SESE-224286 format. One record per atom (N, C-alpha, C): residue in three letters; atom name; x, y, z. Coordinates in nm, 3 decimals, padded with zeros to 5 digits, always signed. Layout:
aa,at,u,v,w
ala,CA,X,Y,Z
...
END
This chain:
aa,at,u,v,w
met,N,+02.664,+03.382,-00.508
met,CA,+02.697,+03.421,-00.373
met,C,+02.848,+03.437,-00.363
glu,N,+02.890,+03.537,-00.286
glu,CA,+03.033,+03.557,-00.265
glu,C,+03.060,+03.596,-00.121
leu,N,+03.181,+03.568,-00.079
leu,CA,+03.228,+03.599,+00.056
leu,C,+03.351,+03.687,+00.041
val,N,+03.340,+03.813,+00.085
val,CA,+03.449,+03.909,+00.068
val,C,+03.486,+03.972,+00.201
glu,N,+03.614,+04.004,+00.217
glu,CA,+03.657,+04.067,+00.341
glu,C,+03.594,+04.207,+00.351
ala,N,+03.544,+04.240,+00.470
ala,CA,+03.481,+04.371,+00.493
ala,C,+03.583,+04.481,+00.467
asn,N,+03.537,+04.584,+00.397
asn,CA,+03.628,+04.692,+00.360
asn,C,+03.545,+04.815,+00.323
gly,N,+03.559,+04.920,+00.399
gly,CA,+03.495,+05.045,+00.361
gly,C,+03.368,+05.077,+00.437
ile,N,+03.321,+05.197,+00.411
ile,CA,+03.208,+05.253,+00.484
ile,C,+03.077,+05.177,+00.460
glu,N,+03.052,+05.133,+00.337
glu,CA,+02.927,+05.062,+00.310
glu,C,+02.921,+04.930,+00.384
asp,N,+03.033,+04.860,+00.392
asp,CA,+03.036,+04.736,+00.471
asp,C,+03.015,+04.767,+00.618
phe,N,+03.078,+04.874,+00.667
phe,CA,+03.058,+04.911,+00.807
phe,C,+02.911,+04.942,+00.835
lys,N,+02.848,+05.020,+00.749
lys,CA,+02.706,+05.054,+00.769
lys,C,+02.621,+04.928,+00.777
phe,N,+02.647,+04.833,+00.687
phe,CA,+02.573,+04.707,+00.690
phe,C,+02.595,+04.634,+00.823
leu,N,+02.721,+04.622,+00.864
leu,CA,+02.753,+04.555,+00.991
leu,C,+02.682,+04.623,+01.108
tyr,N,+02.685,+04.754,+01.111
tyr,CA,+02.624,+04.827,+01.222
tyr,C,+02.472,+04.805,+01.224
glu,N,+02.409,+04.813,+01.109
glu,CA,+02.263,+04.791,+01.102
glu,C,+02.228,+04.649,+01.145
leu,N,+02.306,+04.552,+01.101
leu,CA,+02.279,+04.412,+01.136
leu,C,+02.298,+04.390,+01.286
glu,N,+02.405,+04.444,+01.341
glu,CA,+02.437,+04.419,+01.481
glu,C,+02.350,+04.499,+01.578
thr,N,+02.271,+04.592,+01.528
thr,CA,+02.180,+04.667,+01.615
thr,C,+02.034,+04.642,+01.579
asp,N,+02.007,+04.544,+01.494
asp,CA,+01.870,+04.510,+01.453
asp,C,+01.796,+04.449,+01.572
pro,N,+01.690,+04.514,+01.621
pro,CA,+01.621,+04.463,+01.740
pro,C,+01.553,+04.328,+01.720
glu,N,+01.525,+04.290,+01.595
glu,CA,+01.462,+04.159,+01.569
glu,C,+01.558,+04.042,+01.590
ile,N,+01.686,+04.065,+01.571
ile,CA,+01.781,+03.953,+01.576
ile,C,+01.894,+03.969,+01.676
ile,N,+01.906,+04.085,+01.738
ile,CA,+02.020,+04.113,+01.825
ile,C,+02.037,+04.011,+01.937
tyr,N,+01.927,+03.961,+01.991
tyr,CA,+01.936,+03.868,+02.104
tyr,C,+01.991,+03.731,+02.064
tyr,N,+01.996,+03.703,+01.935
tyr,CA,+02.056,+03.578,+01.888
tyr,C,+02.208,+03.588,+01.879
tyr,N,+02.260,+03.710,+01.873
tyr,CA,+02.401,+03.730,+01.846
tyr,C,+02.482,+03.788,+01.961
his,N,+02.417,+03.862,+02.048
his,CA,+02.490,+03.929,+02.155
his,C,+02.430,+03.892,+02.290
pro,N,+02.512,+03.864,+02.389
pro,CA,+02.457,+03.835,+02.521
pro,C,+02.398,+03.962,+02.583
asn,N,+02.293,+03.941,+02.659
asn,CA,+02.231,+04.050,+02.734
asn,C,+02.249,+04.018,+02.882
phe,N,+02.321,+04.102,+02.952
phe,CA,+02.352,+04.076,+03.092
phe,C,+02.259,+04.150,+03.187
ser,N,+02.153,+04.210,+03.134
ser,CA,+02.064,+04.292,+03.216
ser,C,+01.922,+04.237,+03.217
glu,N,+01.865,+04.223,+03.335
glu,CA,+01.727,+04.173,+03.346
glu,C,+01.624,+04.275,+03.302
asp,N,+01.664,+04.399,+03.280
asp,CA,+01.566,+04.496,+03.231
asp,C,+01.539,+04.478,+03.082
gly,N,+01.613,+04.386,+03.019
gly,CA,+01.590,+04.353,+02.879
gly,C,+01.651,+04.448,+02.779
lys,N,+01.714,+04.553,+02.826
lys,CA,+01.771,+04.653,+02.734
lys,C,+01.913,+04.617,+02.697
met,N,+01.938,+04.612,+02.568
met,CA,+02.073,+04.588,+02.518
met,C,+02.142,+04.723,+02.502
glu,N,+02.269,+04.726,+02.537
glu,CA,+02.347,+04.848,+02.517
glu,C,+02.431,+04.833,+02.391
phe,N,+02.424,+04.933,+02.306
phe,CA,+02.498,+04.932,+02.181
phe,C,+02.603,+05.041,+02.183
leu,N,+02.709,+05.018,+02.109
leu,CA,+02.804,+05.126,+02.086
leu,C,+02.737,+05.230,+01.998
ser,N,+02.771,+05.355,+02.019
ser,CA,+02.721,+05.458,+01.929
ser,C,+02.781,+05.432,+01.790
tyr,N,+02.721,+05.491,+01.691
tyr,CA,+02.770,+05.476,+01.554
tyr,C,+02.916,+05.518,+01.545
asp,N,+02.950,+05.633,+01.606
asp,CA,+03.088,+05.684,+01.599
asp,C,+03.187,+05.592,+01.670
lys,N,+03.151,+05.542,+01.789
lys,CA,+03.240,+05.451,+01.861
lys,C,+03.255,+05.319,+01.785
ala,N,+03.146,+05.272,+01.729
ala,CA,+03.152,+05.148,+01.651
ala,C,+03.242,+05.166,+01.529
met,N,+03.234,+05.283,+01.465
met,CA,+03.319,+05.311,+01.349
met,C,+03.466,+05.310,+01.389
lys,N,+03.499,+05.367,+01.504
lys,CA,+03.639,+05.367,+01.549
lys,C,+03.688,+05.224,+01.575
glu,N,+03.603,+05.142,+01.637
glu,CA,+03.640,+05.002,+01.660
glu,C,+03.663,+04.930,+01.528
tyr,N,+03.573,+04.953,+01.432
tyr,CA,+03.584,+04.890,+01.301
tyr,C,+03.714,+04.929,+01.232
glu,N,+03.748,+05.056,+01.238
glu,CA,+03.870,+05.105,+01.173
glu,C,+03.996,+05.052,+01.240
asn,N,+03.990,+05.028,+01.370
asn,CA,+04.107,+04.983,+01.445
asn,C,+04.109,+04.832,+01.468
gln,N,+04.027,+04.762,+01.397
gln,CA,+04.015,+04.617,+01.414
gln,C,+04.144,+04.549,+01.366
asn,N,+04.213,+04.482,+01.457
asn,CA,+04.329,+04.406,+01.412
asn,C,+04.322,+04.262,+01.459
ala,N,+04.242,+04.234,+01.560
ala,CA,+04.232,+04.096,+01.610
ala,C,+04.121,+04.020,+01.539
lys,N,+04.025,+04.091,+01.484
lys,CA,+03.908,+04.027,+01.422
lys,C,+03.911,+04.047,+01.271
lys,N,+03.880,+03.941,+01.199
lys,CA,+03.867,+03.947,+01.054
lys,C,+03.719,+03.929,+01.023
ile,N,+03.663,+04.017,+00.942
ile,CA,+03.520,+04.014,+00.911
ile,C,+03.500,+03.995,+00.762
tyr,N,+03.407,+03.906,+00.729
tyr,CA,+03.369,+03.881,+00.590
tyr,C,+03.223,+03.916,+00.571
ile,N,+03.192,+03.970,+00.455
ile,CA,+03.055,+04.002,+00.417
ile,C,+03.008,+03.898,+00.316
val,N,+02.887,+03.849,+00.336
val,CA,+02.825,+03.757,+00.241
val,C,+02.736,+03.840,+00.149
lys,N,+02.762,+03.829,+00.019
lys,CA,+02.681,+03.900,-00.079
lys,C,+02.607,+03.798,-00.165
tyr,N,+02.482,+03.827,-00.190
tyr,CA,+02.399,+03.740,-00.273
tyr,C,+02.322,+03.828,-00.369
lys,N,+02.341,+03.804,-00.497
lys,CA,+02.278,+03.884,-00.602
lys,C,+02.305,+04.033,-00.580
gly,N,+02.429,+04.064,-00.540
gly,CA,+02.471,+04.202,-00.521
gly,C,+02.430,+04.265,-00.389
glu,N,+02.355,+04.194,-00.306
glu,CA,+02.307,+04.248,-00.178
glu,C,+02.388,+04.190,-00.063
arg,N,+02.420,+04.272,+00.034
arg,CA,+02.484,+04.224,+00.157
arg,C,+02.376,+04.156,+00.241
ile,N,+02.399,+04.027,+00.274
ile,CA,+02.296,+03.953,+00.348
ile,C,+02.344,+03.898,+00.481
gly,N,+02.475,+03.897,+00.504
gly,CA,+02.525,+03.839,+00.628
gly,C,+02.673,+03.864,+00.648
thr,N,+02.721,+03.819,+00.764
thr,CA,+02.862,+03.834,+00.797
thr,C,+02.914,+03.710,+00.869
phe,N,+03.042,+03.690,+00.855
phe,CA,+03.117,+03.593,+00.935
phe,C,+03.234,+03.669,+00.994
ser,N,+03.271,+03.635,+01.116
ser,CA,+03.391,+03.696,+01.173
ser,C,+03.472,+03.588,+01.244
val,N,+03.600,+03.614,+01.255
val,CA,+03.690,+03.521,+01.323
val,C,+03.788,+03.599,+01.409
ile,N,+03.811,+03.548,+01.529
ile,CA,+03.913,+03.601,+01.619
ile,C,+04.005,+03.486,+01.654
lys,N,+04.134,+03.507,+01.634
lys,CA,+04.232,+03.403,+01.668
lys,C,+04.260,+03.407,+01.817
asp,N,+04.255,+03.289,+01.879
asp,CA,+04.287,+03.273,+02.022
asp,C,+04.209,+03.370,+02.111
phe,N,+04.079,+03.379,+02.088
phe,CA,+03.988,+03.464,+02.166
phe,C,+04.004,+03.436,+02.315
glu,N,+04.004,+03.540,+02.396
glu,CA,+04.032,+03.524,+02.539
glu,C,+03.930,+03.439,+02.613
tyr,N,+03.809,+03.423,+02.560
tyr,CA,+03.706,+03.347,+02.630
tyr,C,+03.685,+03.207,+02.574
leu,N,+03.782,+03.154,+02.502
leu,CA,+03.772,+03.016,+02.455
leu,C,+03.760,+02.922,+02.574
val,N,+03.680,+02.817,+02.559
val,CA,+03.670,+02.715,+02.664
val,C,+03.800,+02.637,+02.670
lys,N,+03.847,+02.594,+02.554
lys,CA,+03.974,+02.523,+02.545
lys,C,+04.077,+02.622,+02.494
lys,N,+04.177,+02.644,+02.570
lys,CA,+04.279,+02.744,+02.536
lys,C,+04.385,+02.686,+02.444
glu,N,+04.341,+02.632,+02.330
glu,CA,+04.434,+02.572,+02.235
glu,C,+04.477,+02.678,+02.134
glu,N,+04.607,+02.699,+02.127
glu,CA,+04.663,+02.800,+02.038
glu,C,+04.621,+02.772,+01.894
gly,N,+04.590,+02.881,+01.823
gly,CA,+04.553,+02.869,+01.683
gly,C,+04.407,+02.834,+01.660
thr,N,+04.324,+02.845,+01.765
thr,CA,+04.181,+02.816,+01.751
thr,C,+04.108,+02.940,+01.700
ala,N,+04.017,+02.918,+01.607
ala,CA,+03.934,+03.025,+01.553
ala,C,+03.806,+03.036,+01.635
trp,N,+03.779,+03.152,+01.691
trp,CA,+03.648,+03.181,+01.753
trp,C,+03.567,+03.251,+01.645
ile,N,+03.453,+03.194,+01.609
ile,CA,+03.376,+03.251,+01.499
ile,C,+03.238,+03.295,+01.543
ser,N,+03.184,+03.385,+01.463
ser,CA,+03.043,+03.422,+01.478
ser,C,+02.989,+03.453,+01.339
leu,N,+02.859,+03.440,+01.327
leu,CA,+02.795,+03.474,+01.201
leu,C,+02.665,+03.546,+01.232
ala,N,+02.622,+03.629,+01.140
ala,CA,+02.496,+03.701,+01.153
ala,C,+02.439,+03.721,+01.013
phe,N,+02.310,+03.698,+01.000
phe,CA,+02.242,+03.714,+00.871
phe,C,+02.113,+03.791,+00.888
ile,N,+02.075,+03.862,+00.784
ile,CA,+01.944,+03.926,+00.781
ile,C,+01.840,+03.819,+00.808
lys,N,+01.738,+03.852,+00.885
lys,CA,+01.642,+03.753,+00.933
lys,C,+01.579,+03.669,+00.821
lys,N,+01.548,+03.729,+00.708
lys,CA,+01.480,+03.653,+00.602
lys,C,+01.566,+03.539,+00.547
tyr,N,+01.696,+03.539,+00.577
tyr,CA,+01.784,+03.432,+00.531
tyr,C,+01.808,+03.325,+00.636
his,N,+01.757,+03.342,+00.756
his,CA,+01.774,+03.240,+00.860
his,C,+01.712,+03.110,+00.812
gly,N,+01.787,+03.001,+00.823
gly,CA,+01.739,+02.870,+00.779
gly,C,+01.751,+02.846,+00.630
asn,N,+01.807,+02.940,+00.556
asn,CA,+01.819,+02.930,+00.411
asn,C,+01.949,+02.857,+00.374
gln,N,+01.945,+02.784,+00.265
gln,CA,+02.062,+02.710,+00.215
gln,C,+02.182,+02.802,+00.190
ile,N,+02.156,+02.928,+00.159
ile,CA,+02.265,+03.023,+00.135
ile,C,+02.355,+03.035,+00.258
val,N,+02.296,+03.030,+00.376
val,CA,+02.375,+03.039,+00.499
val,C,+02.470,+02.920,+00.507
lys,N,+02.418,+02.801,+00.482
lys,CA,+02.501,+02.680,+00.487
lys,C,+02.612,+02.685,+00.382
asp,N,+02.576,+02.721,+00.260
asp,CA,+02.675,+02.727,+00.152
asp,C,+02.785,+02.830,+00.184
ser,N,+02.744,+02.946,+00.234
ser,CA,+02.844,+03.049,+00.265
ser,C,+02.929,+03.007,+00.385
tyr,N,+02.869,+02.933,+00.479
tyr,CA,+02.947,+02.883,+00.593
tyr,C,+03.064,+02.797,+00.543
phe,N,+03.037,+02.706,+00.449
phe,CA,+03.144,+02.618,+00.401
phe,C,+03.251,+02.696,+00.325
leu,N,+03.214,+02.804,+00.256
leu,CA,+03.316,+02.891,+00.196
leu,C,+03.403,+02.954,+00.305
phe,N,+03.339,+03.000,+00.412
phe,CA,+03.410,+03.060,+00.524
phe,C,+03.504,+02.958,+00.589
glu,N,+03.455,+02.837,+00.608
glu,CA,+03.539,+02.733,+00.668
glu,C,+03.663,+02.706,+00.582
glu,N,+03.648,+02.710,+00.451
glu,CA,+03.764,+02.692,+00.362
glu,C,+03.864,+02.806,+00.380
lys,N,+03.814,+02.929,+00.397
lys,CA,+03.905,+03.042,+00.422
lys,C,+03.981,+03.021,+00.553
leu,N,+03.912,+02.969,+00.655
leu,CA,+03.978,+02.941,+00.783
leu,C,+04.089,+02.838,+00.765
lys,N,+04.061,+02.734,+00.689
lys,CA,+04.163,+02.631,+00.663
lys,C,+04.282,+02.694,+00.590
asp,N,+04.252,+02.777,+00.489
asp,CA,+04.359,+02.843,+00.413
asp,C,+04.445,+02.933,+00.503
asp,N,+04.383,+02.989,+00.607
asp,CA,+04.456,+03.075,+00.701
asp,C,+04.527,+02.995,+00.810
gly,N,+04.520,+02.862,+00.803
gly,CA,+04.596,+02.778,+00.896
gly,C,+04.522,+02.730,+01.019
tyr,N,+04.395,+02.762,+01.030
tyr,CA,+04.318,+02.713,+01.145
tyr,C,+04.286,+02.565,+01.128
arg,N,+04.285,+02.494,+01.239
arg,CA,+04.249,+02.352,+01.237
arg,C,+04.136,+02.321,+01.335
lys,N,+04.101,+02.420,+01.416
lys,CA,+03.992,+02.403,+01.513
lys,C,+03.911,+02.532,+01.520
ile,N,+03.778,+02.514,+01.536
ile,CA,+03.687,+02.627,+01.551
ile,C,+03.610,+02.609,+01.682
glu,N,+03.588,+02.720,+01.751
glu,CA,+03.502,+02.720,+01.869
glu,C,+03.402,+02.834,+01.854
leu,N,+03.281,+02.812,+01.906
leu,CA,+03.177,+02.915,+01.899
leu,C,+03.077,+02.895,+02.012
gly,N,+02.991,+02.994,+02.033
gly,CA,+02.887,+02.986,+02.134
gly,C,+02.750,+03.008,+02.072
val,N,+02.651,+02.935,+02.124
val,CA,+02.512,+02.949,+02.078
val,C,+02.423,+02.953,+02.202
phe,N,+02.335,+03.051,+02.208
phe,CA,+02.246,+03.061,+02.322
phe,C,+02.146,+02.946,+02.323
glu,N,+02.113,+02.902,+02.441
glu,CA,+02.025,+02.786,+02.463
glu,C,+01.894,+02.797,+02.385
phe,N,+01.835,+02.914,+02.379
phe,CA,+01.704,+02.930,+02.314
phe,C,+01.713,+02.929,+02.162
asn,N,+01.832,+02.936,+02.106
asn,CA,+01.849,+02.941,+01.960
asn,C,+01.861,+02.799,+01.905
ile,N,+01.749,+02.728,+01.909
ile,CA,+01.743,+02.587,+01.869
ile,C,+01.786,+02.568,+01.724
arg,N,+01.740,+02.656,+01.635
arg,CA,+01.775,+02.642,+01.493
arg,C,+01.926,+02.646,+01.472
ala,N,+01.993,+02.739,+01.537
ala,CA,+02.139,+02.750,+01.522
ala,C,+02.209,+02.629,+01.582
arg,N,+02.162,+02.582,+01.696
arg,CA,+02.224,+02.464,+01.757
arg,C,+02.213,+02.343,+01.664
arg,N,+02.097,+02.324,+01.606
arg,CA,+02.079,+02.212,+01.510
arg,C,+02.169,+02.229,+01.389
phe,N,+02.179,+02.352,+01.339
phe,CA,+02.264,+02.380,+01.223
phe,C,+02.407,+02.337,+01.251
tyr,N,+02.463,+02.382,+01.363
tyr,CA,+02.602,+02.350,+01.393
tyr,C,+02.622,+02.201,+01.418
glu,N,+02.529,+02.138,+01.484
glu,CA,+02.541,+01.994,+01.508
glu,C,+02.536,+01.915,+01.377
lys,N,+02.452,+01.958,+01.284
lys,CA,+02.441,+01.889,+01.154
lys,C,+02.569,+01.901,+01.071
ile,N,+02.644,+02.009,+01.091
ile,CA,+02.765,+02.027,+01.010
ile,C,+02.892,+01.988,+01.086
gly,N,+02.874,+01.911,+01.193
gly,CA,+02.990,+01.849,+01.256
gly,C,+03.043,+01.907,+01.385
tyr,N,+02.973,+02.002,+01.443
tyr,CA,+03.017,+02.059,+01.570
tyr,C,+02.973,+01.970,+01.686
asn,N,+03.055,+01.968,+01.792
asn,CA,+03.024,+01.895,+01.914
asn,C,+03.020,+01.993,+02.030
gln,N,+02.920,+01.976,+02.117
gln,CA,+02.910,+02.061,+02.235
gln,C,+03.020,+02.025,+02.333
ile,N,+03.089,+02.128,+02.385
ile,CA,+03.201,+02.104,+02.478
ile,C,+03.179,+02.168,+02.614
ala,N,+03.081,+02.258,+02.625
ala,CA,+03.057,+02.324,+02.754
ala,C,+02.919,+02.389,+02.754
cys,N,+02.872,+02.417,+02.874
cys,CA,+02.746,+02.489,+02.893
cys,C,+02.769,+02.592,+03.002
leu,N,+02.759,+02.719,+02.966
leu,CA,+02.777,+02.829,+03.061
leu,C,+02.638,+02.873,+03.106
lys,N,+02.600,+02.834,+03.225
lys,CA,+02.465,+02.859,+03.277
lys,C,+02.439,+03.008,+03.298
asp,N,+02.312,+03.046,+03.285
asp,CA,+02.267,+03.183,+03.314
asp,C,+02.356,+03.288,+03.248
phe,N,+02.378,+03.273,+03.121
phe,CA,+02.474,+03.356,+03.049
phe,C,+02.410,+03.481,+02.988
thr,N,+02.286,+03.468,+02.938
thr,CA,+02.220,+03.580,+02.872
thr,C,+02.074,+03.587,+02.913
tyr,N,+02.022,+03.708,+02.922
tyr,CA,+01.883,+03.729,+02.961
tyr,C,+01.800,+03.758,+02.837
tyr,N,+01.692,+03.681,+02.820
tyr,CA,+01.608,+03.698,+02.701
tyr,C,+01.466,+03.652,+02.734
asn,N,+01.370,+03.732,+02.693
asn,CA,+01.229,+03.693,+02.704
asn,C,+01.190,+03.653,+02.847
gly,N,+01.239,+03.728,+02.944
gly,CA,+01.198,+03.709,+03.082
gly,C,+01.273,+03.605,+03.163
lys,N,+01.381,+03.549,+03.108
lys,CA,+01.457,+03.451,+03.187
lys,C,+01.603,+03.443,+03.143
trp,N,+01.683,+03.379,+03.227
trp,CA,+01.824,+03.358,+03.198
trp,C,+01.842,+03.228,+03.120
trp,N,+01.932,+03.232,+03.022
trp,CA,+01.959,+03.117,+02.936
trp,C,+02.109,+03.087,+02.935
ala,N,+02.140,+02.963,+02.906
ala,CA,+02.279,+02.918,+02.897
ala,C,+02.339,+02.955,+02.761
asp,N,+02.471,+02.954,+02.757
asp,CA,+02.546,+02.965,+02.632
asp,C,+02.614,+02.830,+02.610
tyr,N,+02.576,+02.761,+02.504
tyr,CA,+02.638,+02.633,+02.471
tyr,C,+02.760,+02.660,+02.385
arg,N,+02.872,+02.601,+02.424
arg,CA,+02.995,+02.616,+02.346
arg,C,+03.017,+02.490,+02.264
tyr,N,+03.054,+02.512,+02.140
tyr,CA,+03.077,+02.404,+02.044
tyr,C,+03.217,+02.415,+01.987
glu,N,+03.267,+02.300,+01.937
glu,CA,+03.394,+02.300,+01.866
glu,C,+03.386,+02.206,+01.747
lys,N,+03.475,+02.231,+01.653
lys,CA,+03.486,+02.146,+01.535
lys,C,+03.630,+02.147,+01.489
asn,N,+03.683,+02.029,+01.459
asn,CA,+03.814,+02.019,+01.395
asn,C,+03.792,+02.030,+01.245
ile,N,+03.878,+02.109,+01.181
ile,CA,+03.863,+02.125,+01.035
ile,C,+03.989,+02.083,+00.963
END
């Protein structure tokens, strides 16, 4: 398994497919509409954002030569609960067949080491209330819940909270 910085069209295509996958999109992106429809950037607009990315650093997880997931980090993200300078706001996304797999945990710790190497000492992230597996994952690896944003995302016929977590590294 390896963790490499996203670079080039093939990485972009993988990111776009992952971020628009209807099976997993509701785990990664908030839905603010009760009609249940998620709005996506068009391929062309998403490509422009990817090419002009300067605030976000994206890593691709490769396993046996296949792209299986991503990690991203934004320094001092505007929606941090605690506005502590130098905090990493992170997100991760994996192909569904790898959810709950040890590879996710192993690659997470590689990512955390990269964050330490880049000078981060604190991480903050959000997990939707219905994503029990992810909440357990983060709690098991040392994250503490610091906030609950009620009625944050609409999924499966109801509004759910976004739990915010932090970890000192």
